[in-house]
N, C-alpha and C positions, 0 to 999 in steps of 0.2 A: 344486187340491188333488188331483183324480182322477188326473193325472200323477205328482204325488209320491207317491200311495198306490201307484201301479203300479210306480214305480222301486224303492219300498221292498220291495214283495213279490218283484220280480226278485232284488233283492240278497239278500233272505232265502233265496230258492231257490237261488241261487249259492252261498251259504255253507253250505247244508244238506247237501251231498253230503260235503265234506270233513269236517264235523263228524261225519256218520254214520259215514263210513269210520274216524275216528279211535276213535270208540267201539267199532267193529267189530274194529279192531285190538287194543283193550285186551283184548277177548273172546279173540282169537286167541293173543296173548301167554300168556295164563293157560292155554289148551287145548293149546298145542303141546307143552309139555314132557312127558316121561314115559318109562316103560320098555315096550318094546313086543315082542312076537316073534309069528312065523307058525306056531307049532308045530301049531295046531289048524286052519290053514287048509283048507278042503273042497278034497279031491284030485279033480280031472276029468283027461281026457286032456290038456288043454292045461296043467294045473298040476302034473301028476304028478311032473315032474323039477324043480321049483323046490326050491332049497336052503332048509333050515330056518335062519332068522335071527334075531338078536335086535338091536333098534335102540334107542338111549339118545339122547335130546335133552335138553339141559340149558340153561337160560339162564346167559350168563356176562357179567362185568364187563370190557367191553373198550372205554372211553370214547374212546380215540383210532380206533376204527373205527365205532362208532355207538352208538345207545341200546338198541335191541332186538336183541341178538345172542346167537345160540345156537350151541352145538356138537353136532354129530350123530356118532355113532361107530356103524358097523354091524359085527356081529360073527357067528361062527357061533354058531347057539343053544346047542350043546353044549360049546363050548370058546371062551371070551371071549379066548384068547390069538390066534386067527384073526381079525385084523381085516381086514374087507373094503372098508371105507370111512370116510374121515374128512372131514367137511365142517363150514365155518362158514356159519351162515345169517344174514340180516340182513332186518328186517321194517321198513318204513315207509311211510307216507302221502305219495303224490306230489303235486305242487302241482296235477295233473289230478283228485286225489280218487281215486287207486287204491291198493290195499295191495299193495305190491311186496316180493317177496322176491329179494334176491341171494344167489346161490350162490358160495362161495369154495372153491377148493383150498387146501392148506397147503403151503408151500414145504419144510418139515422135518416130515413127519408124524410121525416117531418123537418129535419134542420135545414133541408135544402128546397122544401116544397116552394112552389112559384117562383124558382130561381129564374126562370125565364124572363121574369118582370124585375128582379133585382139581382143581375150578374155579378155585382160587385161581392156578394156573398161567397162566391166560389174562390176569392182570393186566399182564403183559409184552407182550400180542399188540399187534403194530404193523400198519399197512395194508401194510407191505412183506414181511410175513410171509405175505401171502394172494395168492391169484391168482383174480380174478373171472372166472367163466365168462360172459364177456360176450355178449350175446344170448340167454342161456338163463334170463333172470329170468322169474319166475311171477307172475302176477296172481292174488291170492287174493279171493274172493267168498264172503259168506254166503249160504247157501241152506237156509232152514228151521232146523233144529237143528244143522246141520252147515257146515262151510266146504268150498269146493273151490278148486283152483288149477289153471291150465294155463299154458303158455308160447306163444310164437308160433315154430312150428316152421321157418318161413321164415328166422328169424334166429338160431336155435341150431344152430351148426356146431360138431361134434366130430369128434374123429380116432378112427376105430374100430381097436381092436387085435384080432389082430395084423396085419391087412392094412395099415394105415397110410392108409386111404381117408378122406377127409373127407366126413361125411355129415350130414345134419339129424336132429335128435332132437326128437320130440314128447312131451312130460311131462304127466302129470296126477296130481294128488293129492286124496284125500277126507279129511277129518278130523272126527271127532266124540269124544263123551266115551268110546265103546267102543273106539276105535282109529283107526289111520290106514292109507290105503292108497295105494300107488304103482304106476303105469303107465307105461313108456317103449317108446316104437316108433322104430325107425330107418328113415329113408327115404332110399335112396341116389339117385344121380344120375339113374338110369332111373326112379325113382318107385316102386320095389319096397319095400313095407313088411314090416319083420321086428321081431315077429312080424306075420303078415297081419291078425290081429285083436288088439286089446289083450289083454295078459295082466297081471292084477292081483296084486300082492304085498299080502295083506292081514293087517295086524299087529293083533292084540288088544292092548289097554292092559293091563299087568300093574300098573303103579304110576304115580302122578302125580309 
């Protein structure tokens, strides 16, 4: 009986982590969407030259891609016509009990432009419309009242423009009810980090 009780306890412990991650994923799925901008980001010597941007993140219905799928569009804060980035994001709990974010580029960005205002367009989104940033997936973790995400920079290889060099990218995200913050650092073959210390884009939430 003692052995049976021990086995039952181990089974509960093993099942606890995925169940907890599933509950955290549900919280993250509700928290992530919104309208954000960094107009009020405190300016320091390190952030004085950061562009003022607006970011929209909306859930989309794309069953052929996945269950928890989002469209992200980044624009100039003062001119929504100047679109600077478009991404599709996926969130899921892995068999190992981690919350994984996949990041996808769009093969025809103009086809999905302003999709945050016309989410019905994504009903026709197919896997072949996307390019996975393989190796650059983010792992999300709950940290008190907020969520934090980071990638494995050793696996995340990107092409730096305009040089065409292949470099590593280290990415971090912080998310809470007040806003979202992003930090990306490039690490070249010599180990040089650009910028030398992380610079954060801090976006205040304007709407859910």
